N, C-alpha and C positions, 0 to 999 in steps of 0.2 A: 410415392412413399417418402422420398427425401423431403419434399415440401412440408409434409405433415410433421415430420421429425423436427425440422427447422422451426416450424410454427410453435410447437410445444416448447422447444428450448428457448425461443425468443420470449415466450410468455412468462417463463420462469426467471428471466434475468432481471436483477434489481436496477431500477433507474432513479432511485432516490439519492444516489451518492454523487458528489461533485466530480467534475472532470479534473484529473491530475495525471502527471506523467513523471518520467525519470527526472531526478534533480529537485523535485518539489519536497519541501519539508511538511509532513502531515502528522496529525494526531489521530490515531484510530481508537475509538472507545468501543470496548467489547465486553460482553457479559461472561462472567465465570460462575459456574455452578459448583458448589462444594456441598455435597450431601443434599439437603433440601433448602439451603440458603443460596442466594445469588448476590453477586456484587459486580460493580462496574470497574474495570481497570483500563488504563490507557497506555498506548505505546506510541511514543513520538520519535520520529526519525526521518531520514532521507530515503525517498523511493529510489531503489536501484533499478527496478525494471517492472514492466507490466508484461505478462505473458499469457498467451492463449486468447480465446475469443468466446463470447457467449457464456454458457453455463460453466465452462471449465476455466474461465479467466482467473488468474492469480496476480498478486503483486508482492514484491519483496521490499521490506523496509529494514534499514540498518541504523542503529544508534550506538553511540559509545557509552559504555557503562564503566566508568573509571578508565582503566587502561585497556579494557577489552572491548572489542566490537561485538555487538549482538545483532543477529539478523533474524527476521521472522517473516514467514511466508503466509499471507492471508488469501483465501479464496474470496473473490468479489461477492459471491452469493452466500457467504457464511451467514446463517441466521442470527448468530450471536453478535454480529457487528451492529452497534446501535447507531453510530454516526462517525463521519470522517470530517475532520477540520483541516483546511489548508492553512498552514502557518506562514509559508513563504514559497514563492514561485522561483524555481531555480533555472538558470540559463545554462543548458548543456547541449552538446552537439550530437549526442548519441542516445539510442533508445535503452541501452543497457550499460550502466556506468560501474562495471566491476572494478575498474582501476582505482576506485575510491577505497577499496579494501587495503591496498598497500600504503596509502597516504595517511599521515598523522599530523596533528596540530594545524597550523595555518594553511598548509598545503591541501588539507582536506576540505577547505571551505569552497562553497559553490556560489558564484555570483548570482545576485538577484535579478530576475527578469523584470524589465520595466513594462508596465501595462499601458 
């Protein structure tokens, strides 16, 4: 029974998105429906974490909007996500970089990973 459940969940997982992790700067393009109109909006920021696995996997992005930090949690399998672009690969030593929330200015910069 568990194998059947795992098979169904694995068949529902999206595999058209690029590989990214904590510290990477990405842009998420997602569709917004307002009444009967739809428009595409983007959210660009640093990935703080990836959490979960399979169908329930989510990722958290943080960006600075003026002096305020804005975080958004996206499920990986959200149908309204059109595409994800990786702008910069970050070099961090942790899977969850919550310490970035307390840092401001130049201290909040993340070194770029060399390919």
